[in-house]
C-alpha positions in Angstrom: -94.6 -53.5 -89.8 -93.2 -50.2 -88.8 -95.2 -47.7 -86.7 -94.8 -44.9 -89.2 -97.0 -42.7 -91.4 -95.9 -42.7 -95.0 -95.7 -39.6 -97.2 -98.5 -40.7 -99.4 -100.9 -40.9 -96.4 -99.9 -37.4 -95.3 -100.5 -36.1 -98.8 -103.9 -37.9 -98.9 -105.0 -36.3 -95.6 -104.0 -32.8 -96.8 -105.8 -33.4 -100.1 -108.9 -34.5 -98.2 -108.9 -31.4 -96.0 -108.2 -29.2 -99.1 -111.2 -30.7 -100.9 -113.6 -30.3 -97.9 -112.6 -26.8 -96.7 -111.9 -25.6 -100.3 -115.4 -26.6 -101.2 -116.8 -24.8 -98.2 -114.9 -21.6 -99.1 -115.9 -21.9 -102.7 -119.6 -22.3 -102.0 -119.6 -19.4 -99.5 -118.2 -17.1 -102.2 -120.2 -18.4 -105.2 -123.5 -18.5 -103.4 -123.6 -14.7 -103.5 -123.8 -14.7 -107.3 -125.1 -18.1 -108.4 -128.4 -19.8 -107.7 -128.1 -22.9 -105.6 -130.2 -25.1 -103.4 -129.4 -23.3 -100.2 -130.2 -19.9 -101.8 -133.6 -21.2 -103.1 -134.5 -22.7 -99.7 -133.5 -19.4 -98.0 -136.0 -17.7 -100.2 -138.7 -20.2 -99.5 -138.1 -20.1 -95.8 -138.5 -16.3 -95.9 -141.7 -16.8 -97.9 -142.9 -19.3 -95.3 -142.5 -16.8 -92.4 -144.0 -14.0 -94.4 -147.1 -16.3 -94.9 -147.3 -16.9 -91.2 -148.3 -13.3 -90.8 -151.4 -13.9 -92.8 -153.0 -16.6 -90.5 -153.9 -16.7 -86.8 -153.6 -20.5 -86.5 -149.9 -21.4 -86.4 -150.3 -25.0 -85.3 -149.0 -26.2 -88.7 -146.0 -24.0 -88.5 -145.2 -25.3 -85.1 -145.5 -28.9 -86.4 -143.0 -28.1 -89.2 -140.5 -26.8 -86.7 -141.0 -29.9 -84.5 -140.4 -32.1 -87.6 -137.1 -30.3 -88.3 -136.0 -30.7 -84.7 -136.9 -34.4 -84.7 -134.9 -35.0 -87.9 -131.9 -33.2 -86.5 -132.2 -35.0 -83.2 -132.2 -38.3 -85.1 -129.0 -37.4 -86.8 -127.3 -36.2 -83.6 -128.2 -39.4 -81.8 -127.0 -41.5 -84.7 -123.8 -39.6 -84.8 -123.2 -40.4 -81.1 -123.6 -44.1 -81.8 -121.2 -43.8 -84.7 -118.7 -42.0 -82.5 -118.8 -44.8 -79.9 -118.3 -47.4 -82.6 -115.5 -45.5 -84.2 -113.6 -45.2 -80.9 -114.1 -48.9 -80.4 -112.2 -49.5 -83.6 -109.0 -48.1 -82.1 -107.6 -51.4 -80.9 -108.7 -53.5 -83.9 -105.8 -52.8 -86.4 -104.9 -56.4 -86.9 -108.5 -57.4 -87.5 -108.9 -54.6 -89.9 -105.8 -55.5 -91.9 -107.0 -59.1 -92.0 -110.6 -58.2 -93.0 -109.4 -55.8 -95.9 -106.6 -58.0 -97.1 -108.5 -59.5 -100.0 -109.7 -56.1 -101.4 -107.8 -55.0 -104.5 -105.3 -52.2 -104.0 -105.4 -52.7 -100.2 -102.4 -51.2 -98.5 -101.5 -52.7 -95.1 -101.6 -50.2 -92.2 -99.1 -49.7 -89.4 -100.3 -49.1 -85.9 -99.7 -45.3 -86.1 -101.2 -45.1 -89.6 -104.3 -47.0 -88.5 -104.8 -44.9 -85.3 -104.6 -41.7 -87.3 -107.2 -42.8 -89.7 -109.6 -43.8 -86.9 -108.9 -40.4 -85.1 -109.7 -38.5 -88.3 -112.9 -40.4 -88.7 -113.8 -39.7 -85.0 -113.1 -36.0 -85.5 -115.3 -35.8 -88.6 -118.3 -37.2 -86.6 -117.5 -34.9 -83.6 -117.8 -32.0 -86.1 -121.0 -33.4 -87.5 -122.5 -33.8 -83.9 -121.8 -30.2 -83.0 -123.4 -29.0 -86.3 -126.5 -31.1 -85.7 -126.9 -30.1 -82.0 -126.5 -26.4 -82.9 -129.1 -26.8 -85.6 -131.5 -28.3 -83.0 -131.0 -25.3 -80.8 -131.5 -22.8 -83.6 -134.8 -24.4 -84.7 -135.9 -24.6 -81.0 -135.3 -20.9 -80.7 -137.5 -20.5 -83.8 -140.3 -22.3 -82.0 -140.0 -19.8 -79.1 -140.0 -16.8 -81.4 -143.1 -18.2 -83.1 -144.9 -17.7 -79.9 -144.2 -13.9 -80.0 -145.0 -13.6 -83.7 -147.4 -10.7 -84.4 -151.0 -11.4 -85.4 -152.4 -10.7 -88.9 -153.8 -7.3 -88.0 -150.2 -6.2 -87.2 -148.6 -7.6 -90.4 -147.8 -4.1 -91.8 -145.9 -2.9 -88.7 -142.2 -2.5 -88.5 -142.1 -5.1 -85.7 -143.8 -7.7 -87.9 -141.2 -7.1 -90.7 -138.4 -7.4 -88.2 -139.8 -10.7 -86.8 -140.1 -12.2 -90.3 -136.5 -11.3 -91.1 -135.4 -12.6 -87.7 -137.2 -15.9 -87.9 -136.2 -16.5 -91.6 -132.6 -15.8 -90.7 -132.7 -18.1 -87.7 -134.3 -20.9 -89.8 -131.7 -20.4 -92.5 -128.9 -20.7 -90.0 -130.4 -23.9 -88.6 -130.6 -25.3 -92.1 -127.1 -24.3 -92.9 -125.7 -26.1 -89.8 -127.7 -29.2 -90.6 -126.4 -29.1 -94.2 -122.8 -28.8 -92.8 -123.4 -31.9 -90.7 -124.7 -33.9 -93.7 -121.7 -32.9 -95.7 -119.5 -34.3 -92.9 -121.3 -37.6 -93.4 -120.4 -37.5 -97.1 -116.8 -36.8 -96.4 -116.7 -39.5 -93.7 -117.7 -42.0 -96.4 -114.8 -40.8 -98.5 -112.5 -41.1 -95.5 -113.4 -44.8 -95.1 -111.6 -45.5 -98.4 -108.4 -44.3 -96.7 -108.4 -47.6 -94.8 -108.0 -49.4 -98.2 -105.6 -47.1 -100.0 -104.6 -43.4 -99.8 -104.8 -42.9 -103.6 -108.4 -44.2 -103.5 -109.0 -41.8 -100.6 -107.9 -38.9 -102.7 -110.1 -40.0 -105.6 -113.1 -40.5 -103.2 -112.6 -37.0 -101.8 -112.9 -35.5 -105.3 -115.9 -37.7 -106.1 -117.7 -36.4 -103.0 -117.0 -32.8 -104.0 -118.4 -33.5 -107.5 -121.6 -35.1 -106.1 -122.1 -32.2 -103.7 -121.5 -29.6 -106.4 -123.9 -31.2 -108.9 -126.7 -31.5 -106.3 -126.2 -28.0 -105.1 -125.9 -26.2 -108.5 -127.2 -28.5 -111.3 -129.8 -30.9 -109.9 -133.4 -31.3 -110.9 -134.4 -30.3 -107.4 -132.8 -26.9 -107.9 -134.7 -26.4 -111.2 -138.0 -27.2 -109.4 -137.2 -24.7 -106.6 -135.9 -21.9 -108.8 -137.6 -18.5 -108.7 -137.0 -16.4 -111.7 -137.0 -13.0 -110.0 -134.4 -13.9 -107.3 
């Protein structure tokens, strides 16, 4: 088997990148005019921090932040384990060809082809890890700022309004980065189909985009979270 990468594999990789980054650019633009899950949650996080001004006891709010950090830490740790496993796949091309040989539409892989597929998988999870770890830091910063949050008697001050805006923005950034990390997991699942067949890989990439779009803009969850006056 020649150590080459065929045209169809190159096309499949470019299609995958176009689906992923095209969807990111599309959502960044359309979110300014269309209601979506992220927009709704941005609103509710602002409402949360506005409500913090009304109460002196902020233990519950601190626990919410800790829960967010624990969730992100779990995903970051899991991503490290997946990365280690993915790197270990590098020298198992023959075993992979043998294991997948009975799957319909399977296309045998050359050494170069196989290594590129593994490297792309590793890079996806590296991206996810950086997103999760940055989300951890942003929510940790929120916990620090919570300690400097004004008391209820100061809720009408300019400083209080600035703190609400600052903490809501920081929470929204943390949520955005966590969401980006989760999207990477979705697209990593699509990339696994590349080990079987590049055409299947292209179809899986489109399938993931459709799932993400439906959940973000047309899901029952969105309808439950919608606020009419936003």
